[in-house]
C-alpha positions as CSV (number, residue, x, y, z in Angstrom):
1,X,39.5,-38.2,-1.8
2,X,36.0,-39.3,-0.6
3,X,34.8,-42.9,-1.2
4,X,32.2,-43.2,-3.9
5,X,29.5,-45.7,-2.8
6,X,29.0,-47.8,-6.0
7,X,25.4,-48.9,-6.5
8,X,26.2,-50.8,-9.6
9,X,28.5,-53.1,-7.8
10,X,26.0,-53.7,-5.0
11,X,23.2,-54.3,-7.5
12,X,25.3,-57.0,-9.2
13,X,26.1,-58.7,-5.9
14,X,22.4,-58.8,-5.0
15,X,21.5,-60.2,-8.4
16,X,24.2,-62.8,-8.1
17,X,22.8,-63.9,-4.7
18,X,19.3,-64.2,-6.1
19,X,20.3,-66.6,-8.9
20,X,20.9,-69.8,-6.8
21,X,17.8,-69.1,-4.8
22,X,15.8,-68.9,-8.0
23,X,17.4,-72.1,-9.3
24,X,16.5,-73.8,-6.0
25,X,12.9,-72.6,-6.3
26,X,12.6,-74.0,-9.8
27,X,14.0,-77.3,-8.7
28,X,11.6,-77.5,-5.7
29,X,8.4,-76.2,-7.4
30,X,8.9,-76.7,-11.1
31,X,8.5,-73.0,-11.8
32,X,10.4,-69.7,-11.3
33,X,9.2,-66.9,-9.1
34,X,6.5,-64.8,-10.8
35,X,6.2,-61.1,-10.9
36,X,3.2,-59.1,-12.3
37,X,3.6,-55.4,-13.1
38,X,0.5,-53.3,-13.6
39,X,1.2,-50.2,-15.7
40,X,-1.8,-47.9,-16.2
41,X,-1.8,-45.5,-19.1
42,X,1.2,-44.1,-21.0
43,X,3.5,-42.4,-18.6
44,X,6.9,-42.3,-20.4
45,X,9.0,-42.4,-17.2
46,X,6.9,-45.2,-15.8
47,X,7.3,-47.1,-19.0
48,X,11.1,-46.9,-18.8
49,X,11.1,-48.1,-15.2
50,X,8.9,-51.0,-16.0
51,X,11.0,-52.0,-19.0
52,X,14.1,-52.0,-16.8
53,X,12.3,-54.2,-14.2
54,X,11.1,-56.7,-16.7
55,X,14.5,-56.8,-18.4
56,X,16.2,-57.5,-15.0
57,X,13.6,-60.2,-14.2
58,X,14.2,-62.0,-17.5
59,X,18.0,-61.8,-16.9
60,X,17.6,-63.6,-13.6
61,X,15.1,-66.2,-14.8
62,X,12.1,-64.7,-13.0
63,X,8.8,-65.0,-14.9
64,X,7.2,-61.6,-15.4
65,X,4.3,-60.1,-17.2
66,X,3.2,-56.5,-17.7
67,X,-0.5,-55.7,-17.7
68,X,-1.3,-52.4,-19.3
69,X,-4.8,-51.2,-18.7
70,X,-6.0,-48.0,-20.5
71,X,-5.6,-44.7,-18.6
72,X,-9.4,-44.4,-18.3
73,X,-9.8,-47.6,-16.3
74,X,-12.0,-47.2,-13.3
75,X,-10.9,-47.8,-9.7
76,X,-13.3,-50.7,-9.4
77,X,-12.0,-52.4,-12.6
78,X,-8.4,-51.9,-11.4
79,X,-9.3,-53.4,-8.1
80,X,-10.8,-56.4,-9.9
81,X,-7.6,-56.9,-11.8
82,X,-5.5,-56.8,-8.6
83,X,-7.8,-59.3,-6.9
84,X,-7.4,-61.7,-9.9
85,X,-3.6,-61.4,-9.6
86,X,-3.9,-62.1,-5.8
87,X,-5.5,-65.5,-6.7
88,X,-3.1,-66.6,-9.4
89,X,-0.8,-69.2,-7.9
90,X,2.1,-68.6,-10.3
91,X,2.3,-64.9,-9.4
92,X,4.3,-64.3,-6.3
93,X,4.8,-60.6,-6.5
94,X,2.5,-57.8,-7.6
95,X,3.7,-54.3,-8.4
96,X,1.3,-51.5,-9.2
97,X,3.4,-48.8,-10.9
98,X,3.0,-45.4,-9.5
99,X,1.8,-42.7,-10.1
100,X,-1.7,-43.8,-11.1
101,X,-4.0,-41.5,-13.0
102,X,-5.6,-38.9,-10.8
103,X,-9.2,-40.3,-11.0
104,X,-8.0,-43.6,-9.5
105,X,-8.1,-44.2,-5.7
106,X,-4.4,-45.0,-5.3
107,X,-4.7,-46.0,-1.7
108,X,-7.6,-48.4,-2.3
109,X,-5.6,-50.1,-5.1
110,X,-2.4,-50.5,-2.9
111,X,-4.5,-51.8,-0.1
112,X,-6.1,-54.4,-2.4
113,X,-2.7,-56.1,-3.0
114,X,-2.2,-59.3,-1.0
115,X,0.5,-58.4,1.6
116,X,2.3,-61.7,0.8
117,X,2.6,-60.5,-2.8
118,X,3.4,-56.8,-2.0
119,X,6.9,-56.7,-3.4
120,X,7.0,-52.9,-3.2
121,X,6.6,-53.2,0.5
122,X,4.0,-50.4,0.7
123,X,1.1,-52.2,2.2
124,X,0.3,-51.1,5.7
125,X,0.6,-54.6,6.9
126,X,4.2,-54.8,5.7
127,X,4.9,-51.3,7.0
128,X,3.6,-52.5,10.4
129,X,5.9,-55.5,10.4
130,X,8.8,-53.1,9.7
131,X,7.7,-50.8,12.4
132,X,7.5,-53.7,14.9
133,X,10.8,-55.3,13.8
134,X,9.3,-58.4,12.4
135,X,10.1,-60.2,9.1
136,X,8.4,-59.0,6.0
137,X,8.8,-57.4,2.6
138,X,10.6,-54.1,2.9
139,X,10.3,-51.0,0.7
140,X,12.8,-51.4,-2.1
141,X,14.7,-48.1,-2.1
142,X,15.4,-47.7,1.6
143,X,16.2,-51.5,1.9
144,X,18.7,-50.9,-1.0
145,X,20.3,-48.0,1.0
146,X,20.9,-50.3,3.9
147,X,22.5,-52.9,1.6
148,X,24.7,-50.1,0.2
149,X,25.9,-49.0,3.6
150,X,26.5,-52.6,4.9
151,X,28.4,-53.7,1.8
152,X,30.7,-50.6,1.9
153,X,31.3,-51.3,5.6
154,X,29.7,-48.0,6.8
155,X,29.2,-48.2,10.5
156,X,25.5,-47.5,11.4
157,X,25.4,-48.6,15.0
158,X,25.5,-45.7,17.5
159,X,25.8,-43.1,14.7
160,X,23.7,-40.0,14.3
161,X,21.5,-40.5,11.1
162,X,19.4,-37.7,9.6
163,X,16.8,-38.5,7.0
164,X,15.5,-35.5,5.0
165,X,12.1,-36.4,3.7
166,X,9.1,-38.1,5.4
167,X,7.4,-40.0,2.6
168,X,5.9,-43.4,3.2
169,X,7.9,-44.7,0.2
170,X,11.4,-43.6,1.4
171,X,11.7,-41.3,4.4
172,X,9.7,-43.1,7.0
173,X,10.8,-46.7,6.2
174,X,14.4,-45.4,5.8
175,X,14.3,-44.1,9.4
176,X,12.8,-47.4,10.7
177,X,15.5,-49.4,8.9
178,X,18.3,-47.2,10.3
179,X,16.8,-47.6,13.8
180,X,16.9,-51.4,13.3
181,X,20.7,-50.9,12.7
182,X,20.9,-49.1,16.1
183,X,21.4,-45.7,14.7
184,X,20.0,-42.6,16.4
185,X,17.6,-41.2,13.8
186,X,16.1,-37.8,13.1
187,X,13.5,-37.3,10.4
188,X,13.4,-33.8,8.8
189,X,11.0,-32.2,6.4
190,X,10.0,-28.9,4.8
191,X,8.9,-27.4,8.1
192,X,11.9,-28.4,10.2
193,X,13.4,-25.4,11.9
194,X,17.0,-24.6,10.8
195,X,17.2,-27.7,8.6
196,X,20.8,-27.1,7.7
197,X,21.8,-27.1,11.4
198,X,20.0,-30.4,12.0
199,X,21.6,-32.0,8.9
200,X,25.1,-31.0,10.1
201,X,24.6,-33.3,13.1
202,X,24.5,-36.3,10.8
203,X,27.2,-38.9,10.6
204,X,24.9,-40.5,7.9
205,X,22.8,-38.0,5.9
206,X,20.0,-39.4,3.7
207,X,18.5,-36.9,1.3
208,X,15.1,-37.9,-0.1
209,X,13.3,-34.5,-0.4
210,X,12.9,-34.3,-4.2
211,X,14.5,-30.9,-4.8
212,X,17.5,-30.6,-7.2
213,X,20.8,-30.0,-5.4
214,X,19.1,-28.6,-2.3
215,X,21.6,-30.2,0.1
216,X,24.7,-28.0,-0.2
217,X,27.9,-27.9,1.9
218,X,26.0,-25.9,4.6
219,X,24.0,-29.0,5.3
220,X,26.9,-31.5,5.6
221,X,29.2,-32.2,8.5
222,X,32.7,-32.7,7.2
223,X,33.5,-36.4,7.0
224,X,29.8,-37.5,6.9
225,X,28.4,-40.3,4.7
226,X,25.9,-38.8,2.4
227,X,23.2,-40.9,0.6
228,X,21.4,-39.2,-2.2
229,X,18.0,-40.8,-3.0
230,X,16.9,-37.9,-5.3
231,X,16.5,-38.1,-9.1
232,X,15.7,-34.7,-10.6
233,X,15.9,-33.7,-14.2
234,X,17.3,-30.2,-14.6
235,X,16.1,-28.5,-17.8
236,X,16.9,-24.8,-17.1
237,X,20.4,-23.6,-18.1
238,X,20.5,-21.2,-15.2
239,X,19.7,-24.0,-12.8
240,X,22.3,-26.3,-14.5
241,X,25.0,-23.6,-14.2
242,X,24.2,-23.1,-10.5
243,X,24.6,-26.8,-9.9
244,X,27.3,-28.1,-12.3
245,X,30.9,-26.9,-12.6
246,X,31.8,-25.8,-16.2
247,X,33.5,-29.1,-17.0
248,X,30.4,-31.1,-15.9
249,X,27.9,-29.6,-18.3
250,X,28.5,-32.0,-21.2
251,X,25.2,-33.8,-20.6
252,X,23.2,-30.6,-20.5
253,X,24.9,-29.3,-23.6
254,X,24.1,-32.5,-25.5
255,X,20.5,-33.1,-24.4
256,X,19.3,-29.8,-22.9
257,X,18.8,-31.6,-19.6
258,X,20.9,-33.3,-16.9
259,X,20.1,-35.6,-14.0
260,X,21.0,-34.5,-10.5
261,X,20.1,-35.7,-7.1
262,X,18.9,-33.8,-4.0
263,X,22.6,-33.2,-3.0
264,X,24.8,-30.7,-4.7
265,X,27.4,-32.9,-6.6
266,X,30.3,-30.5,-6.3
267,X,29.8,-29.8,-2.6
268,X,29.4,-33.4,-1.5
269,X,32.6,-34.4,-3.2
270,X,34.5,-31.7,-1.3
271,X,32.9,-32.3,2.2
272,X,31.8,-35.9,2.6
273,X,33.9,-38.9,3.5
274,X,31.7,-41.1,1.3
275,X,28.7,-40.5,-0.9
276,X,26.4,-42.0,-3.5
277,X,26.6,-40.5,-7.0
278,X,23.7,-39.7,-9.2
279,X,23.3,-41.6,-11.4
280,X,25.0,-44.9,-10.3
281,X,24.3,-44.7,-6.6
282,X,20.9,-45.6,-5.0
283,X,19.0,-45.9,-8.3
284,X,20.4,-49.3,-9.4
285,X,19.5,-50.9,-6.1
286,X,15.8,-50.3,-6.2
287,X,15.2,-52.8,-9.0
288,X,17.7,-55.2,-7.4
289,X,15.7,-55.1,-4.2
290,X,12.5,-55.6,-6.1
291,X,13.9,-58.8,-7.5
292,X,15.1,-59.9,-4.1
293,X,11.6,-59.2,-2.6
294,X,10.0,-61.3,-5.5
295,X,12.3,-64.2,-4.7
296,X,11.6,-63.9,-1.0
297,X,7.8,-63.8,-1.6
298,X,8.1,-66.9,-3.7
299,X,10.1,-68.7,-1.0
300,X,7.6,-67.8,1.7
301,X,4.6,-68.7,-0.5
302,X,6.1,-72.1,-1.5
303,X,7.5,-73.0,1.9
304,X,11.1,-72.6,1.0
305,X,11.2,-70.2,3.9
306,X,9.5,-71.7,7.0
307,X,6.3,-69.8,7.7
308,X,4.6,-67.0,5.9
309,X,4.6,-63.2,6.4
310,X,1.3,-63.6,8.3
311,X,3.0,-66.0,10.7
312,X,6.1,-63.8,11.3
C-alpha cells in the first residue's frame, strides 16, 4: 500500500510550533503578530479562503483584520490602501487576495506591498532572495510542500524531481526550493515535448498545472512520490465518471460536483510509493505556512530574529 502524505498532520505540527513563538512575541513587544487581508469585491471562493485564514489566525492568537473594498475600486485607490498598511506598525503581514478584478493592475498592487510584510512571498524582492538562496519570506504553497516531504522523511537530495507547471506562485518557486534541497529539477509546462516521458523520470513528481486528473499512470514512474497541488471542481458527470471509480462518486451524487487534483486519484494509488490526497494533502499547508510567514515577519520587524529581510 502506498503511503498517504497527511497534510492535516503537518499543518497541525506547524501551527503548534507557531504558538510559543507568538507567545514570545507578545511577551517581548506587548502585542501579537498582525495580519491584514485585502479582499476586493465578492468572489465566493476567495471569501471562503479568507474566512479560513482569519479563523486560523484567531485560533493561534494572531491579530487579523479583513479589509473589503468594493469591486469597482480603482488601482490608484487600492495602491493607497496598501501604502497605508505598509506604514501601520501593528501590521506585520499584508496579503492581497487574488484574483483581483480585471480592471485593476494586479502587478502594480503586489509590487506596492512592503517586501518585509509580503507574507504571500510573491514580491520580486522575496523571489530574488529565494533564487539566490538567501533568507526571506517564501511562497506559501511550495514551502508547504517542502515541509510535507521533510516531515514524512522523503529523501530529496540527489533525487530527480519534475515540476509540472511554471507559475510564479507555485511552479517556479517549487523548483527553486527543491534545488535548495539538492534535488535535480526539471520544470515542465504545456509545450514540453512528450510530457509523460519526462514525468516518468521523476522520483518526486509535483503536479501544479490546473487540469483535473491530467496526470495519469502514464506519467508516473512506479514507486515515485507524487505531490498534487491541483484543486479542480468537477461538475460534469461524464468527467466525474472518467476520473472516479463507481464507489468514489458519493460526493458527486450528493452535490453535483466533486473536488479532484491534477493527478488521477485511482492511478496514483496504484502506481506511487507515496502521494498527497485531494483534499487533505497540500491544501491545509498553504494557510499554515501563511501563519508561519506572518510570525516570521513579526519576528524580523521587531528584532526577535536578528536582522531584517533587507539585511539578509
